[in-house]
C-alpha positions in Angstrom: 84.8 111.4 39.6 84.5 115.2 39.0 82.1 117.2 41.3 81.0 120.7 40.5 82.6 123.2 40.5 86.3 122.0 40.7 86.2 119.1 43.1 86.4 115.3 43.1 84.7 112.3 44.7 85.1 108.5 44.3 83.3 106.1 42.0 83.7 102.5 40.7 82.9 100.8 37.4 82.5 97.0 36.9 83.4 95.6 33.5 82.1 92.3 32.3 84.6 91.0 29.7 84.2 88.0 27.4 86.9 85.5 28.0 86.7 84.3 24.4 86.6 87.6 22.4 88.1 89.8 25.1 85.5 92.4 24.5 83.4 94.3 27.1 80.0 92.8 27.3 78.5 95.2 29.9 79.3 97.8 32.5 77.9 99.0 35.8 78.9 102.2 37.5 78.3 103.6 41.0 79.6 106.8 42.6 79.7 108.3 46.1 78.3 111.6 45.1 75.0 111.3 43.2 72.1 113.8 43.1 68.8 111.8 43.1 66.3 112.3 40.3 62.8 113.7 40.8 61.6 115.4 44.0 64.2 115.9 46.7 62.6 115.7 50.1 64.3 116.7 53.4 65.9 113.3 53.9 67.4 113.2 50.4 68.6 116.8 50.8 70.4 115.9 54.0 72.1 113.0 52.2 73.2 115.3 49.4 74.7 117.8 51.9 76.6 115.0 53.6 78.0 113.9 50.3 78.8 117.5 49.3 80.8 117.9 52.5 83.1 115.0 51.5 84.2 116.4 48.1 87.9 117.1 47.8 89.8 119.6 45.7 92.7 117.2 45.1 93.1 113.4 45.2 96.4 111.9 46.3 95.4 108.3 45.7 92.4 105.9 45.7 92.5 102.2 45.9 90.1 99.2 46.2 90.3 95.5 47.0 86.9 94.9 45.5 85.0 95.3 48.8 86.4 98.5 50.2 87.5 101.8 48.6 89.8 104.2 50.3 90.3 107.8 49.1 93.2 109.9 50.2 92.7 113.7 49.7 95.6 115.5 48.2 97.3 118.7 49.4 98.3 121.8 47.5 102.1 121.8 46.6 104.3 123.1 49.4 106.1 126.4 48.9 109.6 126.2 47.4 112.7 126.6 49.5 113.4 129.9 47.9 110.3 131.5 49.2 111.0 130.6 52.9 112.0 133.3 55.3 115.5 133.7 56.6 116.0 134.7 60.3 119.2 136.6 61.2 120.0 137.6 64.8 122.8 140.0 63.7 125.2 140.5 60.9 128.1 138.8 62.6 126.3 135.7 63.9 125.9 132.6 61.8 122.8 132.5 59.7 120.0 130.5 61.3 116.9 129.1 59.4 113.7 127.7 60.7 110.9 126.2 58.6 107.7 124.6 59.8 105.1 123.3 57.3 101.5 123.3 58.6 100.6 120.9 55.9 103.1 118.2 57.1 102.0 118.8 60.7 98.2 118.7 60.1 96.3 115.4 60.7 95.2 113.6 57.5 91.9 111.8 57.0 91.1 108.9 54.7 87.6 108.3 53.4 86.4 104.7 53.6 83.6 103.4 51.4 81.9 100.0 51.1 81.5 98.8 47.5 78.7 96.4 46.7 78.1 94.9 43.2 75.2 92.5 43.4 74.8 89.7 40.9 73.7 91.1 37.5 70.9 88.4 37.5 69.4 89.5 40.7 66.2 91.6 40.9 68.1 94.5 42.5 71.3 94.7 40.5 72.0 98.3 41.1 75.6 98.7 42.5 76.1 100.8 45.7 79.0 102.8 47.1 78.3 103.7 50.7 80.4 105.9 52.9 81.4 104.1 56.1 83.7 106.3 58.1 86.7 108.6 58.1 90.0 107.2 59.2 92.0 109.5 61.4 95.4 109.3 63.0 98.2 109.8 60.4 99.9 113.2 60.4 100.6 114.9 57.2 99.2 114.4 53.7 99.1 110.8 52.2 101.2 110.0 49.1 100.1 106.4 48.3 97.7 103.6 49.4 97.5 99.9 49.0 94.5 97.6 49.8 94.1 93.9 50.1 91.9 91.6 52.2 90.3 94.3 54.2 93.6 96.0 55.2 95.1 99.2 53.9 98.6 100.6 54.1 99.0 104.4 53.7 102.3 106.1 53.0 102.7 109.8 53.8 104.7 112.3 51.9 106.9 112.7 54.9 107.7 108.9 55.0 105.2 108.1 57.7 103.3 104.8 57.4 100.1 103.5 58.9 98.3 100.1 58.6 94.5 100.0 58.8 92.0 97.3 59.6 89.1 98.5 57.4 86.5 96.2 59.0 87.1 97.6 62.5 88.2 101.1 61.4 91.3 101.1 63.5 94.9 102.1 62.5 98.4 101.4 63.8 101.4 103.6 63.2 104.3 101.7 61.6 106.7 104.7 61.2 106.2 108.3 62.2 108.1 109.9 59.3 110.7 112.7 59.4 110.1 115.9 61.3 108.3 118.7 59.4 110.4 121.3 61.4 113.8 121.7 59.9 116.8 123.6 61.5 120.2 124.1 59.9 123.2 126.3 60.5 124.4 126.8 57.0 122.5 128.0 53.9 123.7 125.2 51.7 122.8 122.5 54.2 119.4 124.0 54.7 118.7 124.4 51.0 119.2 120.6 50.5 117.0 119.6 53.4 114.2 122.1 52.5 114.2 120.9 48.9 113.3 117.5 50.2 110.5 118.9 52.5 109.0 121.4 50.0 109.1 119.0 47.0 108.2 115.5 48.5 108.5 112.5 46.3 105.5 110.5 45.1 105.8 107.4 47.1 104.7 103.8 46.4 103.7 101.1 48.7 102.7 97.4 48.2 102.1 94.5 50.6 101.1 90.9 51.0 100.2 89.0 54.1 103.8 89.0 55.4 105.7 92.0 54.0 105.3 95.7 53.3 107.6 97.3 50.6 107.6 101.0 50.3 109.6 103.5 48.2 109.7 107.1 49.2 111.8 109.8 50.8 113.8 107.1 52.7 114.4 105.0 49.7 113.2 101.4 49.3 112.3 99.8 52.7 111.0 96.3 53.6 109.0 95.7 56.7 107.4 92.7 58.4 103.6 92.8 58.2 102.4 91.6 61.6 99.3 93.7 62.1 
């Protein structure tokens, strides 16, 4: 959901659909960032400030399993290979290149929310979306998420992969990804590698109780899900 001035947060909408006419009978919406109506006391102001601090300028992905919602902040596009510096020791020596992306080396953080849609017939049927914690550990921006049964698999733009237990808030590294520091001895070889680093593919990841299947910079990979 949009947040002023040019940011984003997370929200969820429940649709009640008729199984006979296939029409929407009713909807309920909740969102993580919500300014309360009426007088805002000190406690409400503190809550608004905390929500404001979690807004993001870009969203890489957001997924839910009906109970949990995970938001992966996005990163600004990396510089193109043409804009990277060239280091030359002298005119006779072979050309040497070095590139290090601070974005791919920086720790990423996922926002974890608890989603609660009470029965529409209950006295308090207002849905709630509550921030639980930030998930830390994975290095580099996240490309894709997949949630099911209280677990989350996150795929990084550098090919790294983590599996998270959302109930506990712990994560395990499955694969560390390719190095964000690239060295090459020839301009052509460097250009090919830097193109991969500076223009990462949008990955995809899915899993069931036994298998993780991902598609990204390393192609399609299948892993055993034993976490």
